[in-house]
Residue, then its C-alpha position, 0 to 999 in steps of 0.5 A: m207469762l205476764d210481763l213485769e214491766l207491763l204489770r209495773s205500769f198497770v199498778s202505777v196507773v192505778d196508784a196515780r189514778g191517771f196515765t200522765r202521773a203514772g208515766e212520771r213514776v215509771h219514767r215513761t211518756q203518757s203514750t208509752v204507758s197507754q200502749q203498755i196497758r193495751r198490751l197487758e189487756v191483750d195478754v189477759g184477754q180482758p179490759l182492765l181499766i175504764r178511761s173517763g177523761k183524765d181519770v181511770s177506774l178498774t174493771e172487775a178483771g182489773e180488780r182481780l189482777l191488781s192484787y196478783a200484780r202487786r204480789l208478783l212485783a214484790l216477789a220479783e224485787e225480793a228475788r232480785d235482791v237475794v240473787s244479787r246479794p253476795d255470799n259475803e261483803g268482802a274484806i275491810r282492811l283496817g289500820v290502827p296505831e298500836d296504842f289504840a289497838a292495845f286500849r280495848l280496841a280488840k274487843l270492839l273489833a271482835a264484837f264487830s266481826r261477830s255481828q257481821p259474819r259476812v265481813r272479813l276483817d283484816v286489821r294491821t297495826d303500824q306507825s301512823t305515817q305508814l298507815r296514812r301512806d297505805l291508805e293513800r295507796g289504796e292498801l287500806d280501806l279505813a285507817l285511824f292515825k295520828r297527825a298534826a292538829g288542824e289538818t283537813g279531811g276524815i270522817a271524824v277527828w279528835p284532839e289528842r293529849v300527849h305528855w312527856v313521861t319518865s319513870k315514877n320509881h326510877p326517874r332520870d336526872t335530865t337537868s344536864g347532859s344528853v337526854p335519853l329518849i325512848g321511842f318507836p323507830p324513825g317515822c314515828l310522829y311522837r319521836a319526831g316531836a320529841i326530837h324537835a322539842l329538844e332541839s328547839a330548846g337547845r338540848s342534846w339528846h340520844m336514843a336510849y331505847t327503840s322499840s317497834n311495839l308499845s309494850g316495850i316502850q312502856a316497860a323501858i320508861a317504867a324501868g328508868m331507861g329514859l324519857s318518852i312522849l306518850a298519848e294519855i291513854a298509854i300512860q301507866a301507873d308506874h310512869r310520871v308525867l313531866t311538865a314545864k316545871d321539869g323543863f319539858a314544855p308541851i310538844d306540838k298538838t296532835e290529833v287522831a283522825l279516822v279516814a276512809a278510802p274513797h268509795a268505801s263499802p257500806a260495811t266499811l262505813r258501818l265499822a267507821e261508825r263503831l270506831a267513831e263512837f269508841c274514840e269519842t268515848v276514849q276522848s271524853r274519859a280522858a278530858 
């Protein structure tokens, strides 16, 4: 049986037209390559190269062996790739905030799963603070989450447009008294921002409705149960945006960050590219 390492050195000598340059290609010294060629010639029982100073040329036997050597090396590389390739590329644990999950993101993820049948997708929606914590703990491979504007780190970052909203058909009188708030449970970036903005303005407030899902919050706003802060993509036709003229100044700026865990797999990075394109489209439409 022919030694693949000897064949690799033989092909390298032919392609480089010399032992020194061939040694550089296969990371061997010139003397080592010369020894390997002599061993190969002993194995086949024929001289393979004609040495003339620093140059080499093929003998008739060398010409016949060369094509076989290239085919054997290519076949060995193909076999190594097939055997080492796993049956699947593992799982991608993805975390996304609910407003993005509800905004056509499910279609993107379903399409990705169909195009990557060897990848198992594990998607979880949660508050951004929890998603960020889970990513840092190594419990997620990729996360899309909201954070204060200006932070560093991440594959891609987009500025987020958020607004105070109330019901279009059943607006609440917020000129006096305690402001009724609608929001996610404690820990939500928007909830914290709303409370901070009201307290900074010297306004009293109370939680009128708390929901762990976006649809519940959207419905409570439309019904006129109170005010909330929503990302622009989550504002519905039966909501009305409040401005500084209504006594509600813009809150602190936020951004959407796409962050991958250290040493993310190639499959995870492929999904990250799809998500980045999606977010870019969403932000450009909202502009």
